[in-house]
C-alpha positions in Angstrom: 0.0 0.0 0.0 1.2 3.5 -0.8 0.1 6.8 0.7 -2.0 8.9 -1.7 0.4 11.8 -1.4 3.4 9.7 -2.5 1.4 8.3 -5.5 0.5 11.8 -6.6 4.1 13.0 -6.2 5.9 10.1 -7.8 3.3 8.9 -10.3 3.5 5.7 -12.2 6.2 5.4 -14.8 4.9 6.3 -18.3 7.5 3.9 -19.9 5.2 1.0 -18.9 2.2 2.2 -20.8 0.8 -0.5 -23.1 2.5 -3.3 -21.2 2.7 -2.7 -17.5 4.4 -5.9 -16.2 6.3 -4.8 -13.2 4.8 -1.3 -12.9 3.9 -2.0 -9.3 7.4 -3.3 -8.5 9.0 -0.2 -10.1 6.7 2.1 -8.2 7.2 0.3 -4.9 11.0 0.5 -5.3 10.8 4.2 -5.8 8.2 4.8 -3.0 10.2 2.9 -0.4 12.7 5.7 -0.4 9.9 8.0 1.0 8.7 5.8 3.8 7.6 2.3 4.8 5.6 0.1 2.5 2.8 -2.0 4.0 1.5 -5.3 2.7 -2.2 -5.9 2.9 -2.7 -9.6 2.1 -6.5 -9.4 2.5 -6.7 -6.5 -0.1 -8.4 -7.4 -3.4 -8.3 -5.6 -6.7 -10.2 -5.6 -9.9 -8.0 -5.9 -13.0 -9.7 -4.6 -16.1 -8.1 -5.6 -19.4 -7.9 -2.9 -22.1 -10.3 -3.3 -25.0 -7.5 -4.4 -27.3 -6.5 -7.2 -24.9 -2.9 -8.3 -24.3 -0.1 -7.3 -26.7 0.9 -9.7 -29.3 3.6 -12.3 -28.5 6.5 -10.3 -29.9 5.6 -7.2 -27.8 5.0 -9.3 -24.8 8.4 -10.9 -25.0 10.1 -7.6 -25.8 8.7 -5.8 -22.9 9.1 -8.7 -20.5 12.9 -8.2 -20.9 13.0 -4.5 -21.4 10.8 -3.6 -18.4 12.6 -6.0 -16.1 15.9 -4.5 -17.2 14.6 -1.0 -16.4 13.3 -2.0 -13.0 16.6 -3.7 -12.2 18.7 -0.7 -13.4 16.6 1.8 -11.4 15.9 -0.3 -8.4 19.5 -1.2 -7.7 21.4 2.0 -8.0 24.7 0.5 -6.8 24.6 -2.6 -9.1 27.6 -4.8 -9.1 28.7 -7.4 -11.7 27.1 -10.0 -9.5 23.7 -8.2 -9.7 24.0 -8.1 -13.5 25.0 -11.8 -13.6 22.0 -12.7 -11.4 19.7 -10.7 -13.7 21.1 -12.5 -16.8 20.7 -15.9 -15.1 17.1 -15.1 -14.0 16.2 -14.0 -17.6 17.8 -17.1 -19.1 16.1 -19.4 -16.7 12.7 -17.7 -17.3 13.2 -18.0 -21.1 14.1 -21.7 -20.8 10.9 -22.3 -18.8 8.9 -20.3 -21.3 10.2 -22.7 -24.1 8.2 -25.6 -22.5 5.2 -24.1 -24.2 6.6 -25.3 -27.5 5.4 -28.8 -26.5 1.8 -27.6 -26.9 0.8 -27.3 -30.6 -1.6 -24.4 -30.0 1.1 -22.3 -28.3 4.0 -22.8 -30.7 3.6 -19.7 -32.9 3.0 -17.3 -29.9 5.9 -18.8 -28.0 8.3 -18.4 -30.9 7.0 -14.8 -31.4 7.6 -14.1 -27.7 11.1 -15.6 -27.9 11.8 -13.4 -30.9 10.8 -10.3 -28.9 12.9 -11.3 -25.9 15.9 -11.9 -28.1 15.5 -8.5 -29.9 15.3 -6.6 -26.6 18.2 -8.6 -25.0 20.4 -8.0 -28.1 19.7 -4.3 -28.0 20.5 -4.1 -24.3 23.7 -6.0 -24.8 24.7 -3.6 -27.6 23.8 -0.8 -25.1 21.4 0.7 -27.6 18.0 2.0 -26.7 15.8 -1.0 -27.6 13.5 -0.4 -30.5 10.6 -2.5 -31.7 12.0 -2.2 -35.2 9.1 -0.2 -36.7 6.5 -2.0 -34.6 6.1 0.8 -32.0 
């Protein structure tokens, strides 16, 4: 839970518009510098999907890597090589686990599309370029 004044002051990160995976983690990491965070396990929320639904597999894969990288970079201001290695390990393991969806015929194309998006974002980040969706944004 966050205090209303902190939400109004910090605002949610506009970089996550369109695909908001991790938006709450990013905000919580920034808000914790202003005071205590409180967990409310009994709280419930209503998640409303946008009219267009979830993004396509490529965008989903792309932003799953790009947004996690942004959160990692901003959340750990004094990152070490160990932090970067742990991030790369976690991303690799998550991608390997995602590949299990290739065993299901109905998920093959979307999984390959998501993998392509993840590889595009990872490649751009490794080259230290601002990731681009290659004309798809």
